[in-house]
DOBA-389382 format. One record per residue (C-alpha): residue number from 1; residue in one letter; y, z, x. Coordinates in nm, 4 decimals, m for minus. Layout:
BEGIN
+-------+--------+----------+----------+----------+
! kekol ! gudren !        Y !        Z !        X !
+-------+--------+----------+----------+----------+
!   NUM !      a !        Y !        Z !        X !
...
+-------+--------+----------+----------+----------+
END
This chain:
BEGIN
+-------+--------+----------+----------+----------+
! kekol ! gudren !        Y !        Z !        X !
+-------+--------+----------+----------+----------+
!     1 !      m !   4.5927 !   4.0300 !   0.5322 !
!     2 !      s !   4.7970 !   3.9355 !   0.8377 !
!     3 !      a !   4.9684 !   3.5970 !   0.8653 !
!     4 !      e !   4.7240 !   3.4900 !   1.1387 !
!     5 !      a !   4.4184 !   3.5945 !   0.9335 !
!     6 !      t !   4.5585 !   3.4078 !   0.6324 !
!     7 !      v !   4.6024 !   3.0855 !   0.8315 !
!     8 !      l !   4.2493 !   3.1107 !   0.9779 !
!     9 !      a !   4.0985 !   3.1734 !   0.6338 !
!    10 !      l !   4.2815 !   2.8759 !   0.4800 !
!    11 !      y !   4.1761 !   2.6362 !   0.7576 !
!    12 !      r !   3.8134 !   2.7435 !   0.7380 !
!    13 !      e !   3.8064 !   2.7115 !   0.3612 !
!    14 !      l !   4.0019 !   2.3900 !   0.3175 !
!    15 !      l !   3.9409 !   2.1948 !   0.6382 !
!    16 !      a !   3.6217 !   2.3588 !   0.7672 !
!    17 !      r !   3.7599 !   2.3915 !   1.1200 !
!    18 !      e !   3.9633 !   2.6210 !   1.3398 !
!    19 !      p !   4.3333 !   2.5338 !   1.3694 !
!    20 !      p !   4.4529 !   2.4385 !   1.7201 !
!    21 !      e !   4.7147 !   2.6659 !   1.8702 !
!    22 !      p !   5.0273 !   2.4608 !   1.7759 !
!    23 !      e !   4.9182 !   2.4326 !   1.4092 !
!    24 !      r !   4.8222 !   2.7951 !   1.3869 !
!    25 !      a !   5.1497 !   2.9088 !   1.5398 !
!    26 !      g !   5.3502 !   2.6818 !   1.3069 !
!    27 !      w !   5.1865 !   2.8090 !   0.9900 !
!    28 !      i !   5.2092 !   3.1721 !   1.1040 !
!    29 !      a !   5.5811 !   3.1244 !   1.1596 !
!    30 !      t !   5.6160 !   2.9693 !   0.8138 !
!    31 !      l !   5.4490 !   3.2700 !   0.6563 !
!    32 !      l !   5.6578 !   3.5123 !   0.8569 !
!    33 !      h !   5.9727 !   3.3357 !   0.7387 !
!    34 !      g !   5.8872 !   3.4139 !   0.3762 !
!    35 !      a !   5.6532 !   3.1380 !   0.2596 !
!    36 !      r !   5.3785 !   3.2514 !   0.0244 !
!    37 !      p !   5.0074 !   3.1915 !   0.1092 !
!    38 !      d !   4.9674 !   2.9724 !  m0.2017 !
!    39 !      e !   5.2514 !   2.7509 !  m0.0785 !
!    40 !      v !   5.0780 !   2.7072 !   0.2574 !
!    41 !      r !   4.7533 !   2.6287 !   0.0695 !
!    42 !      a !   4.9321 !   2.3667 !  m0.1407 !
!    43 !      a !   5.0849 !   2.2067 !   0.1696 !
!    44 !      i !   4.7444 !   2.1830 !   0.3433 !
!    45 !      t !   4.5810 !   2.0284 !   0.0331 !
!    46 !      r !   4.8456 !   1.7538 !   0.0340 !
!    47 !      s !   4.7565 !   1.6523 !   0.3887 !
!    48 !      p !   4.5613 !   1.3290 !   0.4583 !
!    49 !      e !   4.2994 !   1.5337 !   0.6429 !
!    50 !      y !   4.2277 !   1.7469 !   0.3364 !
!    51 !      t !   4.2143 !   1.4403 !   0.1096 !
!    52 !      d !   3.9748 !   1.2672 !   0.3479 !
!    53 !      r !   3.7583 !   1.5759 !   0.3735 !
!    54 !      r !   3.7409 !   1.6093 !  m0.0040 !
!    55 !      r !   3.6339 !   1.2462 !  m0.0270 !
!    56 !      i !   3.3659 !   1.2982 !   0.2354 !
!    57 !      v !   3.2382 !   1.6144 !   0.0660 !
!    58 !      a !   3.2213 !   1.4351 !  m0.2676 !
!    59 !      e !   3.0348 !   1.1422 !  m0.1128 !
!    60 !      r !   2.8000 !   1.3746 !   0.0743 !
!    61 !      d !   2.7181 !   1.5499 !  m0.2530 !
!    62 !      a !   2.6689 !   1.2197 !  m0.4344 !
!    63 !      i !   2.4376 !   1.0861 !  m0.1634 !
!    64 !      a !   2.2445 !   1.4126 !  m0.1401 !
!    65 !      r !   2.1865 !   1.4093 !  m0.5180 !
!    66 !      t !   2.0188 !   1.0686 !  m0.5010 !
!    67 !      g !   1.7396 !   1.1991 !  m0.2809 !
!    68 !      l !   1.7589 !   0.8741 !  m0.0827 !
!    69 !      f !   1.8984 !   1.0063 !   0.2436 !
!    70 !      d !   1.6194 !   1.0849 !   0.4874 !
!    71 !      a !   1.7715 !   1.3330 !   0.7319 !
!    72 !      a !   1.4572 !   1.3773 !   0.9442 !
!    73 !      w !   1.4081 !   1.0015 !   0.9843 !
!    74 !      y !   1.7799 !   0.9505 !   1.0577 !
!    75 !      l !   1.7630 !   1.1901 !   1.3531 !
!    76 !      l !   1.4453 !   1.0249 !   1.4838 !
!    77 !      r !   1.5873 !   0.6771 !   1.4440 !
!    78 !      y !   1.9301 !   0.7516 !   1.5912 !
!    79 !      r !   1.8766 !   0.9685 !   1.8933 !
!    80 !      d !   2.2476 !   0.9784 !   1.9785 !
!    81 !      v !   2.3110 !   1.1737 !   1.6580 !
!    82 !      a !   2.0320 !   1.4178 !   1.7376 !
!    83 !      d !   2.1430 !   1.4531 !   2.1008 !
!    84 !      a !   2.4975 !   1.5318 !   1.9893 !
!    85 !      g !   2.3714 !   1.8010 !   1.7539 !
!    86 !      q !   2.5501 !   1.6402 !   1.4581 !
!    87 !      d !   2.4600 !   1.6954 !   1.0956 !
!    88 !      p !   2.2787 !   1.3708 !   0.9996 !
!    89 !      l !   2.4235 !   1.3363 !   0.6494 !
!    90 !      d !   2.7750 !   1.4115 !   0.7722 !
!    91 !      h !   2.7358 !   1.1524 !   1.0480 !
!    92 !      y !   2.6068 !   0.8931 !   0.8011 !
!    93 !      v !   2.8991 !   0.9460 !   0.5634 !
!    94 !      r !   3.1669 !   0.9540 !   0.8336 !
!    95 !      f !   3.0366 !   0.6914 !   1.0730 !
!    96 !      g !   2.6799 !   0.5731 !   1.0196 !
!    97 !      r !   2.7140 !   0.3564 !   0.7114 !
!    98 !      a !   3.0254 !   0.1854 !   0.8501 !
!    99 !      e !   2.8210 !   0.1074 !   1.1625 !
!   100 !      g !   2.5389 !  m0.0410 !   0.9536 !
!   101 !      r !   2.3000 !   0.2470 !   1.0135 !
!   102 !      a !   2.0290 !   0.2962 !   0.7526 !
!   103 !      a !   1.9937 !   0.5995 !   0.5283 !
!   104 !      n !   1.6163 !   0.5712 !   0.5298 !
!   105 !      a !   1.3506 !   0.3367 !   0.6657 !
!   106 !      y !   1.3045 !   0.1515 !   0.3360 !
!   107 !      l !   1.6676 !   0.0782 !   0.2430 !
!   108 !      v !   1.7606 !  m0.2136 !   0.4688 !
!   109 !      d !   2.1369 !  m0.2707 !   0.4720 !
!   110 !      h !   2.1572 !  m0.6413 !   0.5590 !
!   111 !      w !   1.8498 !  m0.7296 !   0.3508 !
!   112 !      y !   1.9897 !  m0.5619 !   0.0396 !
!   113 !      r !   2.3414 !  m0.7012 !   0.0869 !
!   114 !      q !   2.2146 !  m1.0578 !   0.1254 !
!   115 !      r !   2.0257 !  m1.0350 !  m0.2024 !
!   116 !      t !   2.2903 !  m0.8560 !  m0.4066 !
!   117 !      g !   2.6135 !  m0.9969 !  m0.2636 !
!   118 !      i !   2.7869 !  m0.6592 !  m0.2651 !
!   119 !      p !   3.1047 !  m0.6492 !  m0.0524 !
!   120 !      p !   3.1119 !  m0.4705 !   0.2842 !
!   121 !      e !   3.3139 !  m0.1768 !   0.1555 !
!   122 !      v !   3.0499 !  m0.0846 !  m0.1059 !
!   123 !      d !   2.7990 !   0.1778 !   0.0082 !
!   124 !      v !   2.4472 !   0.0307 !   0.0006 !
!   125 !      l !   2.2757 !   0.3592 !  m0.0801 !
!   126 !      l !   2.5033 !   0.4450 !  m0.3714 !
!   127 !      d !   2.4894 !   0.0913 !  m0.5088 !
!   128 !      y !   2.1115 !   0.0960 !  m0.5012 !
!   129 !      a !   2.0970 !   0.4418 !  m0.6606 !
!   130 !      d !   2.3540 !   0.3600 !  m0.9308 !
!   131 !      r !   2.2621 !   0.0011 !  m1.0106 !
!   132 !      g !   1.9962 !  m0.1686 !  m0.7993 !
!   133 !      e !   1.6967 !   0.0526 !  m0.8680 !
!   134 !      a !   1.7677 !   0.0635 !  m1.2411 !
!   135 !      i !   1.7298 !  m0.3135 !  m1.2683 !
!   136 !      g !   1.4259 !  m0.3233 !  m1.0401 !
!   137 !      l !   1.5842 !  m0.4538 !  m0.7200 !
!   138 !      p !   1.3889 !  m0.3700 !  m0.4026 !
!   139 !      p !   1.5910 !  m0.1792 !  m0.1408 !
!   140 !      g !   1.4154 !  m0.3711 !   0.1356 !
!   141 !      p !   1.1046 !  m0.5786 !   0.2025 !
!   142 !      s !   0.8696 !  m0.2792 !   0.2167 !
!   143 !      f !   0.9396 !  m0.1021 !  m0.1122 !
!   144 !      d !   0.8793 !  m0.2283 !  m0.4644 !
!   145 !      p !   1.0348 !   0.0095 !  m0.7208 !
!   146 !      v !   0.8912 !  m0.1660 !  m1.0275 !
!   147 !      w !   0.5382 !  m0.1651 !  m0.8856 !
!   148 !      y !   0.5717 !   0.1945 !  m0.7653 !
!   149 !      r !   0.6941 !   0.3231 !  m1.1026 !
!   150 !      d !   0.4100 !   0.1499 !  m1.2863 !
!   151 !      v !   0.1288 !   0.2411 !  m1.0461 !
!   152 !      y !   0.2237 !   0.6083 !  m1.0152 !
!   153 !      q !   0.3429 !   0.6383 !  m1.3769 !
!   154 !      l !   0.6838 !   0.7863 !  m1.3112 !
!   155 !      g !   0.9130 !   0.8928 !  m1.5915 !
!   156 !      a !   1.2265 !   0.6942 !  m1.6629 !
!   157 !      a !   1.4482 !   0.9612 !  m1.5075 !
!   158 !      v !   1.2598 !   0.9678 !  m1.1759 !
!   159 !      s !   1.3780 !   0.7507 !  m0.8869 !
!   160 !      p !   1.0767 !   0.5680 !  m0.7377 !
!   161 !      l !   1.2277 !   0.5567 !  m0.3888 !
!   162 !      a !   1.3327 !   0.9224 !  m0.3965 !
!   163 !      h !   0.9857 !   1.0185 !  m0.5181 !
!   164 !      f !   0.8242 !   0.8190 !  m0.2394 !
!   165 !      l !   1.0480 !   0.9631 !   0.0312 !
!   166 !      a !   0.9626 !   1.3141 !  m0.0854 !
!   167 !      h !   0.5868 !   1.2472 !  m0.0829 !
!   168 !      r !   0.5278 !   0.9746 !   0.1757 !
!   169 !      a !   0.3941 !   1.2081 !   0.4462 !
!   170 !      a !   0.1007 !   1.2959 !   0.2194 !
!   171 !      g !  m0.0161 !   0.9356 !   0.2581 !
!   172 !      r !  m0.1275 !   0.9110 !  m0.1062 !
!   173 !      f !   0.1618 !   0.7017 !  m0.2331 !
!   174 !      a !   0.2070 !   0.3456 !  m0.1083 !
!   175 !      p !   0.5559 !   0.1914 !  m0.1116 !
!   176 !      c !   0.4343 !  m0.1566 !  m0.2102 !
!   177 !      p !   0.1094 !  m0.3495 !  m0.2720 !
!   178 !      q !   0.1032 !  m0.4847 !   0.0837 !
!   179 !      l !   0.0777 !  m0.1282 !   0.2203 !
!   180 !      w !  m0.1657 !   0.0058 !  m0.0392 !
!   181 !      s !  m0.4493 !  m0.0110 !   0.2130 !
!   182 !      v !  m0.2571 !   0.2215 !   0.4476 !
!   183 !      a !  m0.2352 !   0.4873 !   0.1766 !
!   184 !      n !  m0.6046 !   0.4603 !   0.0911 !
!   185 !      a !  m0.7552 !   0.4208 !   0.4385 !
!   186 !      p !  m0.9219 !   0.7207 !   0.6064 !
!   187 !      i !  m0.6725 !   0.9756 !   0.7330 !
!   188 !      d !  m0.5501 !   0.9197 !   1.0885 !
!   189 !      l !  m0.6222 !   1.2533 !   1.2531 !
!   190 !      t !  m0.4156 !   1.1557 !   1.5588 !
!   191 !      a !  m0.0925 !   1.1223 !   1.3582 !
!   192 !      p !   0.1513 !   1.4170 !   1.3843 !
!   193 !      p !   0.1497 !   1.6382 !   1.0731 !
!   194 !      g !   0.4181 !   1.5389 !   0.8258 !
!   195 !      s !   0.4734 !   1.1956 !   0.9812 !
!   196 !      d !   0.5231 !   0.8819 !   0.7739 !
!   197 !      p !   0.1994 !   0.6783 !   0.8010 !
!   198 !      f !   0.3763 !   0.3604 !   0.6892 !
!   199 !      l !   0.6441 !   0.3468 !   0.9596 !
!   200 !      p !   0.4290 !   0.1594 !   1.2161 !
!   201 !      h !   0.3926 !  m0.1226 !   0.9628 !
!   202 !      l !   0.7620 !  m0.1651 !   0.8838 !
!   203 !      a !   0.8927 !  m0.3080 !   1.2112 !
!   204 !      a !   0.7790 !  m0.6617 !   1.1330 !
!   205 !      a !   0.7912 !  m0.6281 !   0.7551 !
!   206 !      e !   1.0218 !  m0.9260 !   0.7150 !
!   207 !      e !   0.7767 !  m1.1553 !   0.8920 !
!   208 !      f !   0.5504 !  m1.3600 !   0.6663 !
!   209 !      a !   0.2252 !  m1.2487 !   0.8276 !
!   210 !      a !   0.3235 !  m0.8824 !   0.8302 !
!   211 !      s !   0.2450 !  m0.8447 !   0.4594 !
!   212 !      a !  m0.1241 !  m0.9039 !   0.5372 !
!   213 !      a !  m0.1470 !  m0.7132 !   0.8656 !
!   214 !      p !  m0.2717 !  m0.3791 !   0.7223 !
!   215 !      d !  m0.5367 !  m0.5505 !   0.5100 !
!   216 !      m !  m0.6458 !  m0.7644 !   0.8043 !
!   217 !      a !  m0.6838 !  m0.4555 !   1.0224 !
!   218 !      v !  m0.8940 !  m0.2772 !   0.7595 !
!   219 !      l !  m1.1215 !  m0.5751 !   0.6952 !
!   220 !      a !  m1.1590 !  m0.6766 !   1.0603 !
!   221 !      a !  m1.3370 !  m0.3490 !   1.1296 !
!   222 !      s !  m1.5322 !  m0.3360 !   0.8034 !
!   223 !      g !  m1.8123 !  m0.5874 !   0.8530 !
!   224 !      l !  m1.7380 !  m0.7276 !   0.5055 !
!   225 !      f !  m1.5610 !  m1.0484 !   0.6006 !
!   226 !      d !  m1.7905 !  m1.3333 !   0.7039 !
!   227 !      a !  m1.5699 !  m1.5812 !   0.8882 !
!   228 !      n !  m1.8467 !  m1.8419 !   0.9183 !
!   229 !      h !  m1.9213 !  m1.8317 !   0.5464 !
!   230 !      y !  m1.5523 !  m1.8538 !   0.4649 !
!   231 !      l !  m1.4975 !  m2.1577 !   0.6864 !
!   232 !      v !  m1.8079 !  m2.3389 !   0.5602 !
!   233 !      a !  m1.7020 !  m2.2791 !   0.2000 !
!   234 !      n !  m1.3359 !  m2.3662 !   0.2593 !
!   235 !      h !  m1.2895 !  m2.6777 !   0.4694 !
!   236 !      d !  m0.9158 !  m2.6815 !   0.4022 !
!   237 !      v !  m0.8863 !  m2.3652 !   0.6138 !
!   238 !      i !  m1.0517 !  m2.5478 !   0.9017 !
!   239 !      d !  m0.8247 !  m2.8494 !   0.8508 !
!   240 !      a !  m0.5183 !  m2.6237 !   0.8551 !
!   241 !      e !  m0.6437 !  m2.4533 !   1.1741 !
!   242 !      l !  m0.5797 !  m2.1111 !   1.0251 !
!   243 !      d !  m0.7527 !  m1.7893 !   1.1156 !
!   244 !      p !  m1.0015 !  m1.7376 !   0.8282 !
!   245 !      l !  m0.9294 !  m1.3655 !   0.7861 !
!   246 !      f !  m0.5553 !  m1.4308 !   0.7832 !
!   247 !      h !  m0.6016 !  m1.7040 !   0.5233 !
!   248 !      f !  m0.8153 !  m1.4812 !   0.3031 !
!   249 !      c !  m0.5727 !  m1.1883 !   0.3207 !
!   250 !      v !  m0.2612 !  m1.3972 !   0.2565 !
!   251 !      f !  m0.3904 !  m1.6719 !   0.0264 !
!   252 !      g !  m0.7651 !  m1.6651 !  m0.0290 !
!   253 !      w !  m0.8130 !  m1.3625 !  m0.2496 !
!   254 !      k !  m0.5267 !  m1.4754 !  m0.4736 !
!   255 !      e !  m0.7112 !  m1.8052 !  m0.5164 !
!   256 !      a !  m1.0376 !  m1.6217 !  m0.5995 !
!   257 !      r !  m1.2112 !  m1.7348 !  m0.2786 !
!   258 !      n !  m1.5077 !  m1.5248 !  m0.1664 !
!   259 !      p !  m1.5188 !  m1.3419 !   0.1700 !
!   260 !      n !  m1.8993 !  m1.3297 !   0.1926 !
!   261 !      v !  m2.2003 !  m1.4364 !  m0.0117 !
!   262 !      y !  m2.2378 !  m1.0965 !  m0.1810 !
!   263 !      f !  m1.8780 !  m1.0447 !  m0.2934 !
!   264 !      d !  m1.7521 !  m1.2329 !  m0.5975 !
!   265 !      t !  m1.3731 !  m1.2016 !  m0.5927 !
!   266 !      r !  m1.3251 !  m1.3261 !  m0.9472 !
!   267 !      w !  m1.6026 !  m1.1080 !  m1.0928 !
!   268 !      y !  m1.4952 !  m0.7933 !  m0.9072 !
!   269 !      t !  m1.1372 !  m0.8376 !  m1.0261 !
!   270 !      a !  m1.2508 !  m0.8914 !  m1.3846 !
!   271 !      t !  m1.4738 !  m0.5813 !  m1.3830 !
!   272 !      n !  m1.2096 !  m0.3639 !  m1.2130 !
!   273 !      p !  m0.8805 !  m0.4141 !  m1.4029 !
!   274 !      e !  m0.7063 !  m0.1680 !  m1.1698 !
!   275 !      v !  m0.7109 !  m0.4390 !  m0.9006 !
!   276 !      t !  m0.4870 !  m0.6633 !  m1.1089 !
!   277 !      r !  m0.2523 !  m0.3768 !  m1.1939 !
!   278 !      l !  m0.2273 !  m0.2769 !  m0.8269 !
!   279 !      r !  m0.1885 !  m0.6407 !  m0.7130 !
!   280 !      v !  m0.4079 !  m0.5703 !  m0.4105 !
!   281 !      n !  m0.6784 !  m0.7574 !  m0.2234 !
!   282 !      p !  m1.0046 !  m0.7041 !  m0.4220 !
!   283 !      l !  m1.2200 !  m0.6768 !  m0.1086 !
!   284 !      v !  m0.9886 !  m0.4105 !   0.0347 !
!   285 !      h !  m1.0022 !  m0.2239 !  m0.2964 !
!   286 !      y !  m1.3827 !  m0.2404 !  m0.2936 !
!   287 !      l !  m1.4013 !  m0.1113 !   0.0625 !
!   288 !      l !  m1.1554 !   0.1759 !   0.0197 !
!   289 !      v !  m1.2116 !   0.2788 !  m0.3423 !
!   290 !      g !  m1.4686 !   0.0748 !  m0.5319 !
!   291 !      e !  m1.7784 !   0.1280 !  m0.3221 !
!   292 !      r !  m1.7627 !   0.5068 !  m0.3224 !
!   293 !      h !  m1.7323 !   0.4935 !  m0.7030 !
!   294 !      d !  m2.0405 !   0.2692 !  m0.7218 !
!   295 !      r !  m1.8443 !  m0.0378 !  m0.8308 !
!   296 !      r !  m2.0470 !  m0.3485 !  m0.7559 !
!   297 !      p !  m1.9087 !  m0.6305 !  m0.5395 !
!   298 !      i !  m2.1316 !  m0.8723 !  m0.7322 !
!   299 !      v !  m2.3535 !  m0.7849 !  m1.0230 !
!   300 !      y !  m2.6765 !  m0.7805 !  m0.8211 !
!   301 !      f !  m2.5632 !  m0.5444 !  m0.5448 !
!   302 !      e !  m2.5874 !  m0.1706 !  m0.6210 !
!   303 !      p !  m2.3923 !   0.0224 !  m0.3539 !
!   304 !      g !  m2.4815 !   0.3733 !  m0.4738 !
!   305 !      w !  m2.8515 !   0.2992 !  m0.4988 !
!   306 !      y !  m2.8440 !   0.1219 !  m0.1628 !
!   307 !      r !  m2.6761 !   0.4169 !   0.0106 !
!   308 !      s !  m2.9402 !   0.6565 !  m0.1202 !
!   309 !      k !  m3.2342 !   0.4227 !  m0.0597 !
!   310 !      y !  m3.1525 !   0.3572 !   0.3053 !
!   311 !      g !  m2.9992 !   0.6950 !   0.3898 !
!   312 !      l !  m2.6591 !   0.5749 !   0.5047 !
!   313 !      a !  m2.4223 !   0.8201 !   0.6705 !
!   314 !      d !  m2.1039 !   0.9274 !   0.4962 !
!   315 !      g !  m1.8329 !   0.6699 !   0.5487 !
!   316 !      a !  m2.0754 !   0.3834 !   0.6149 !
!   317 !      s !  m2.0382 !   0.0808 !   0.3894 !
!   318 !      s !  m2.3468 !  m0.0088 !   0.1864 !
!   319 !      l !  m2.2473 !  m0.3730 !   0.1619 !
!   320 !      a !  m2.1658 !  m0.4015 !   0.5333 !
!   321 !      h !  m2.5047 !  m0.2513 !   0.6204 !
!   322 !      f !  m2.6832 !  m0.4944 !   0.3905 !
!   323 !      l !  m2.4945 !  m0.7969 !   0.5224 !
!   324 !      a !  m2.5853 !  m0.6995 !   0.8780 !
!   325 !      n !  m2.9547 !  m0.6479 !   0.7982 !
!   326 !      r !  m3.0430 !  m0.8842 !   0.5131 !
!   327 !      h !  m3.2058 !  m1.1429 !   0.7392 !
!   328 !      g !  m3.4532 !  m0.8812 !   0.8629 !
!   329 !      q !  m3.6234 !  m0.9084 !   0.5202 !
!   330 !      i !  m3.6579 !  m0.5310 !   0.4801 !
!   331 !      v !  m3.3484 !  m0.4352 !   0.2762 !
!   332 !      s !  m3.2810 !  m0.5085 !  m0.0893 !
!   333 !      p !  m2.9442 !  m0.5394 !  m0.2628 !
!   334 !      n !  m3.0697 !  m0.3677 !  m0.5785 !
!   335 !      s !  m3.3408 !  m0.1501 !  m0.7270 !
!   336 !      l !  m3.5190 !  m0.4339 !  m0.9081 !
!   337 !      f !  m3.5910 !  m0.6499 !  m0.6054 !
!   338 !      d !  m3.8645 !  m0.5544 !  m0.3580 !
!   339 !      p !  m3.8275 !  m0.7571 !  m0.0367 !
!   340 !      a !  m4.1685 !  m0.6658 !   0.1089 !
!   341 !      w !  m4.3444 !  m0.7483 !  m0.2191 !
!   342 !      f !  m4.1519 !  m1.0740 !  m0.2582 !
!   343 !      v !  m4.2008 !  m1.1906 !   0.1017 !
!   344 !      v !  m4.5793 !  m1.1654 !   0.0691 !
!   345 !      r !  m4.5834 !  m1.3665 !  m0.2523 !
!   346 !      a !  m4.3291 !  m1.6232 !  m0.1401 !
!   347 !      g !  m4.5469 !  m1.7144 !   0.1556 !
!   348 !      r !  m4.4412 !  m2.0154 !   0.3594 !
!   349 !      r !  m4.1748 !  m2.1081 !   0.1048 !
!   350 !      l !  m3.9599 !  m1.8321 !   0.2569 !
!   351 !      q !  m3.8827 !  m1.8986 !   0.6205 !
!   352 !      r !  m3.8597 !  m1.6225 !   0.8787 !
!   353 !      r !  m3.5092 !  m1.4735 !   0.9088 !
!   354 !      n !  m3.4077 !  m1.6099 !   0.5676 !
!   355 !      d !  m3.2497 !  m1.3643 !   0.3265 !
!   356 !      p !  m3.5299 !  m1.3053 !   0.0715 !
!   357 !      f !  m3.2981 !  m1.2174 !  m0.2163 !
!   358 !      a !  m3.0842 !  m1.5251 !  m0.1561 !
!   359 !      h !  m3.4060 !  m1.7296 !  m0.1687 !
!   360 !      y !  m3.5101 !  m1.5617 !  m0.4933 !
!   361 !      l !  m3.1647 !  m1.6058 !  m0.6424 !
!   362 !      f !  m3.1976 !  m1.9837 !  m0.6331 !
!   363 !      a !  m3.5747 !  m2.0351 !  m0.6520 !
!   364 !      g !  m3.6085 !  m1.7779 !  m0.9300 !
!   365 !      t !  m3.3530 !  m1.9653 !  m1.1355 !
!   366 !      w !  m3.5498 !  m2.2893 !  m1.1415 !
!   367 !      s !  m3.9057 !  m2.1536 !  m1.1340 !
!   368 !      d !  m4.0936 !  m1.8530 !  m1.2675 !
!   369 !      l !  m4.0871 !  m1.6218 !  m0.9652 !
!   370 !      q !  m4.1115 !  m1.2454 !  m0.9917 !
!   371 !      p !  m3.8662 !  m1.0304 !  m0.7877 !
!   372 !      s !  m4.0858 !  m0.7179 !  m0.7824 !
!   373 !      a !  m4.3671 !  m0.5393 !  m0.9584 !
!   374 !      t !  m4.1145 !  m0.3400 !  m1.1645 !
!   375 !      f !  m3.9205 !  m0.6235 !  m1.3283 !
!   376 !      d !  m4.0836 !  m0.9025 !  m1.5294 !
!   377 !      a !  m3.8456 !  m1.1934 !  m1.4879 !
!   378 !      i !  m4.0634 !  m1.4292 !  m1.6886 !
!   379 !      a !  m4.0670 !  m1.1975 !  m1.9907 !
!   380 !      w !  m3.6913 !  m1.1404 !  m1.9700 !
!   381 !      r !  m3.6264 !  m1.5138 !  m1.9518 !
!   382 !      k !  m3.8277 !  m1.5684 !  m2.2696 !
!   383 !      v !  m3.6486 !  m1.2863 !  m2.4508 !
!   384 !      s !  m3.2942 !  m1.3756 !  m2.3449 !
!   385 !      r !  m3.2986 !  m1.7515 !  m2.2925 !
!   386 !      g !  m3.6166 !  m1.8878 !  m2.4385 !
!   387 !      r !  m3.8818 !  m2.0827 !  m2.2568 !
!   388 !      r !  m3.7902 !  m2.2582 !  m1.9354 !
!   389 !      t !  m3.7917 !  m2.6362 !  m1.9603 !
!   390 !      r !  m3.7723 !  m2.8823 !  m1.6756 !
!   391 !      h !  m3.5352 !  m3.1030 !  m1.8776 !
!   392 !      f !  m3.2508 !  m2.8550 !  m1.8352 !
!   393 !      t !  m3.3286 !  m2.7205 !  m1.4877 !
!   394 !      g !  m3.0387 !  m2.9096 !  m1.3310 !
!   395 !      l !  m2.7929 !  m2.7343 !  m1.5602 !
!   396 !      l !  m2.8951 !  m2.3824 !  m1.4566 !
!   397 !      h !  m2.6718 !  m2.1726 !  m1.2306 !
!   398 !      p !  m2.8112 !  m1.8802 !  m1.0229 !
!   399 !      d !  m2.5154 !  m1.6500 !  m1.0898 !
!   400 !      k !  m2.5913 !  m1.6392 !  m1.4620 !
!   401 !      d !  m2.9231 !  m1.8105 !  m1.5360 !
!   402 !      n !  m3.1468 !  m1.6284 !  m1.2892 !
!   403 !      p !  m3.3408 !  m1.3823 !  m1.5147 !
!   404 !      l !  m3.2751 !  m1.0811 !  m1.2927 !
!   405 !      v !  m2.9053 !  m1.1637 !  m1.2689 !
!   406 !      d !  m2.8900 !  m1.2219 !  m1.6441 !
!   407 !      y !  m3.0492 !  m0.8813 !  m1.7030 !
!   408 !      m !  m2.8088 !  m0.7047 !  m1.4677 !
!   409 !      l !  m2.5094 !  m0.8801 !  m1.6259 !
!   410 !      s !  m2.6209 !  m0.7576 !  m1.9674 !
!   411 !      t !  m2.6588 !  m0.3943 !  m1.8575 !
!   412 !      y !  m2.3705 !  m0.3382 !  m1.6118 !
!   413 !      r !  m2.0622 !  m0.1618 !  m1.7344 !
+-------+--------+----------+----------+----------+
END
């Protein structure tokens, strides 16, 4: 091999670049004056440039092994890097991290540093990969590694954040409870294939209200949140001058407040343990998951039966349809109540435009009313609770002492 070819080969191997003319000429002359190629190699490896390159290569490899560097997002986020045609990982290692640029959308440099106190010279990504994630520290406000590992049952050797970054475009894995509704909402057909469906929700993630924004958007369009009912039942919300849907999504469901008269937050949570494990809004869970699996929002509403009985289209909510039509006195929340049959027998006791089942729920608790021709409430009361006596009428509660409700509570699983 000629002296020139030897110099070119050494520069490409050791420094990954072409030597400028003065350097190339100098090393060629050294070889021609009797220096061996291994001596030239040794001299190049002692140079600061080679040492720096080795450090960068080692750090690139270490960062790449974590699975936490999102090259596609980095190029989208930092257009100057893309416009310059630079390798995103190389740019991050050489310049980006020193400039405070993020390695991915969920690892927030200043947020993580403020909560860990790591010095400026420590790489955020490597610290999180080596130490932070192992002890359950979030990398930013929009990713919860402990929650993610538990919900998606990851093995101890699997990085939750790396797993999420590899699968986030599928939209089936949520980064935190606050964004669970995004992962379980109907697919957005307008989104570009392979895009991250959570990115639009991250911009304001550090704002207090942002944690409830996805749930508020889902429920606002659902027909399941009754703002008037919520305000009447919760005067403190009126006093605080808060938007009722905002209050429910941020505070209300955690305090077991009910969003409408046919959704019992406490009961739904108790009968669907997954809600507690997911730490998500029970009404959102019902809308996106529970209803299609025939989980009841309250014991006396049967969503699967209702959908079949009234021929609802795919994607339509049974409970939303009932709430919108219950005052018409032609729809029933369950198979054991016949509104037409009951309306005739209730007579003037049931006013026009009143919800007939709501009337039965209370009146049938304190008197012997029949809900339909197919269910004998009087007989069930005698079997399950004994004879009705006026002395204890004031102690009865519709949600457990109404005979039909008592029957449904005893049979629902």
